[in-house]
C-alpha positions, -999 to +999 in steps of 0.1 A: +434-158+548+452-172+518+427-188+494+448-220+493+444-224+531+407-216+529+402-242+502+422-268+521+403-262+553+369-263+535+377-295+518+389-310+551+356-301+568+336-315+539+356-347+542+351-350+579+313-350+573+318-386+561+326-396+597+297-375+610+273-392+588+286-426+599+277-420+636+242-436+634+259-470+629+266-468+666+228-471+673+209-504+672+192-497+639+191-515+606+193-497+573+171-512+547+182-516+511+155-491+501+168-464+525+204-471+514+193-466+478+177-433+487+208-421+506+231-430+477+208-413+452+206-382+474+244-379+473+245-385+436+219-358+430+239-333+450+270-342+429+251-339+397+237-305+405+272-293+418+287-305+385+261-284+365+256-252+385+289-249+406+315-262+381+304-261+344+284-229+346+311-209+364+336-225+340+318-212+309+316-178+325+353-178+334+363-188+298+341-160+283+357-135+308+391-146+295+380-136+259+369-169+245+338-170+223+307-189+235+318-218+212+353-217+225+341-217+261+318-247+254+347-265+237+369-260+267+342-275+289+338-305+266+376-312+264+380-306+302+351-330+310+368-356+289+401-351+306+386-354+341+366-385+332+396-400+314+418-397+345+392-414+367+387-441+340+425-447+340+426-449+378+396-473+380+412-496+354+447-496+369+443-495+406+428-525+424+397-516+444+364-531+454+330-515+456+306-524+483+279-535+458+296-538+424+325-560+437+361-559+425+374-538+397+409-531+383+439-555+385+434-586+405+459-585+434+452-614+458+477-600+483+457-568+490+434-571+519+397-566+512+395-535+535+422-518+516+404-525+483+374-506+498+397-478+510+411-474+475+377-474+460+365-446+483+397-427+477+390-428+439+355-416+447+364-388+471+394-373+454+374-356+426+350-342+452+378-326+471+393-314+438+359-297+430+358-279+463+394-267+459+388-255+423+356-238+435+377-217+460+404-212+434+379-191+414+384-164+440+346-165+447+344-176+483+306-180+480+309-205+451+335-224+471+313-225+502+283-237+482+304-265+468+319-274+502+284-275+518+270-296+490+298-321+491+296-323+529+258-330+526+267-357+500+294-372+523+271-377+553+247-404+537+278-419+519+296-422+552+266-440+567+264-464+538+301-471+541+299-477+578+270-501+574+289-520+547+319-523+571+296-535+599+283-562+575+320-573+572+320-578+610+338-546+619+330-531+653+308-500+653+335-476+663+360-492+639+334-488+611+330-451+620+368-446+622+374-461+587+345-442+572+361-410+586+395-420+571+380-424+536+368-388+538+403-375+545+413-380+509+392-349+500+415-323+515+443-337+493+421-332+463+411-298+476+448-287+480+456-299+445+426-281+430+429-247+447+467-247+442+466-253+405+439-229+395+453-200+417+485-202+397+469-187+366+435-174+357+439-191+323+438-225+340+406-218+358+380-228+332+400-260+325+402-268+362+364-264+366+357-286+336+382-312+347+367-314+382+332-316+366+343-345+344+358-364+373+326-359+394+304-369+365+324-401+360+319-411+397+281-405+394+277-426+362+303-453+370+297-458+407+266-443+423+240-452+396+253-488+393+253-491+431+217-481+432+208-505+405+226-533+423+202-529+452+173-533+427+157-501+442+158-480+411+128-458+419+139-452+455+173-442+442+157-420+416+137-402+444+170-397+462+187-383+431+159-358+424+158-347+461+196-342+462+196-324+429+169-300+441+186-294+474+219-285+458+202-263+432+184-245+460+217-240+479+234-227+448+207-202+439+201-190+475+237-187+486+252-180+452 
């Protein structure tokens, strides 16, 4: 199969894991703030490990293989990180959106319904994750792409549950909460298609693409996930989740990679 198609399908499956993770909201259970903090932290830990082991490390290796010195490869990673984070920073400051715990960010548009503000926020969150999966497959290393896709899917499941619970708290019906949670994950195949298409055009773009995806992911972790955990005043529970997610993703990367 064409690598672009594989990357698109993999990012789509990873995105659909958001809806799968939201299914427990159909049960008569109540998620405590502590458990939500652990789940958010777990997803953040997976993203942090994926940034380190599945994006930056292969990016450095790809740059060296292209003939760059170690210093040159490290410089590409630094610049690419800044570009990825810069794009997300621009989007966060110029697109109206609302986080479940941090509240509204970006321009204040009173005419935009609150649900759509949430949808935009999740889209800003999920796009770089799909981008990372696509870039991972764009390396030509299917194993690396699979590791990233599995890691992002695992991260999406607790995120999907937290999103669905937040929608239920806004008085959405259970199936509606699951449905909208699933929709938010469908942004990822768009990012996946962009990522895999760009880096397969030229090998020279590959290290830049990996660094860019890493910067976008890192921005999401620092700007969204960590503050969300802090908003719930469950720092240590969130820390436990981050460490568990980081260890799980590192294990996947070493064993499968």
